[in-house]
Every structure is written in C-alpha cells, then in structure tokens.
C-alpha positions as CSV (number, residue, x, y, z in Angstrom):
1,A,0.0,0.0,0.0
2,L,1.1,3.5,-0.8
3,F,0.1,6.5,1.4
4,V,0.0,9.7,-0.6
5,F,-0.1,13.1,1.1
6,F,-0.6,16.5,-0.6
7,N,0.0,19.9,1.1
8,R,-2.8,22.5,1.1
9,S,-1.6,24.3,-2.0
10,A,-1.1,20.9,-3.8
11,N,2.4,21.8,-5.1
12,R,4.1,19.1,-3.0
13,V,3.4,15.4,-2.7
14,K,4.9,12.8,-0.4
15,I,4.5,9.1,-0.8
16,L,5.1,6.8,2.1
17,Y,5.4,3.0,1.8
18,W,6.8,0.1,3.7
19,D,9.9,-1.6,2.2
20,R,11.3,-4.9,3.6
21,N,13.9,-2.9,5.6
22,G,11.7,0.0,6.7
23,Y,9.7,2.9,5.5
24,C,10.5,4.8,2.3
25,L,9.5,8.4,1.7
26,W,9.4,9.9,-1.8
27,A,8.8,13.6,-2.3
28,K,8.1,15.8,-5.3
29,R,7.7,19.6,-5.5
30,L,6.5,21.6,-8.4
31,E,8.2,24.9,-9.2
32,K,5.0,26.3,-10.8
33,G,1.4,25.2,-10.7
34,S,-0.1,22.5,-8.6
35,F,-1.1,18.9,-8.9
36,R,-4.7,18.5,-10.2
37,R,-6.2,16.0,-7.9
38,P,-9.6,14.5,-8.5
39,N,-12.4,15.8,-6.3
40,V,-12.4,14.0,-2.9
41,Y,-15.3,13.9,-0.6
42,G,-13.7,13.4,2.8
43,K,-10.1,13.1,3.8
44,V,-9.3,9.7,2.3
45,A,-9.8,8.6,-1.3
46,P,-8.6,5.4,-2.9
47,M,-6.5,5.8,-6.0
48,R,-5.1,3.2,-8.4
49,L,-1.4,3.1,-9.1
50,N,-1.8,4.1,-12.8
51,E,-3.9,7.1,-11.7
52,L,-1.1,8.1,-9.3
53,S,1.5,7.7,-12.1
54,L,-0.6,9.9,-14.4
55,L,-1.0,12.5,-11.7
56,L,2.7,12.7,-11.0
57,E,3.4,13.0,-14.8
58,G,1.3,16.1,-14.9
59,I,-1.9,14.8,-16.4
60,D,-5.1,16.4,-15.1
61,L,-7.3,13.5,-14.0
62,T,-10.4,15.8,-13.8
63,H,-10.2,16.7,-17.5
64,H,-8.0,13.8,-18.9
65,Q,-5.5,16.2,-20.5
66,R,-1.8,16.7,-20.1
67,L,-0.7,20.0,-18.5
68,T,1.7,22.2,-20.3
69,P,5.3,21.5,-19.2
70,V,7.1,24.2,-17.3
C-alpha cells in the first residue's frame, strides 16, 4: 500500500510505503502550478497506481489532458 499526502496548495506530494527494511519516503515539489487531484469527498480517497502515475506525470485527472510542461 502507498500512502500519498498533498499539502494544502497541492504543489508538493509525499509518498510513504513500507519496504522490507523500513519505511521509504518519496517527495516531489512543483516549481510552478499544482497537482490537479480528482475531487475528494472526505479526507481519504482510494487511488489506483496508474492514476497516481498519471497525476505525477502532470496529467489532469479531472479533464483527462496533459498539463503544459514548465
């Protein structure tokens, strides 16, 4: 399981998961713009791995289009 956390402005994401030897933490920060997350009703929302991959590549999941590169 992956645990994905976004900050309030959605320009940073942290991904936490358990490896065999301990926890691993990945982080990504955008210089401009923000991650376009799908609408979430509540604090927790399930997401498939391919959706997370698309989100990290800069694809807007709400409109299914790639954002312009910075």
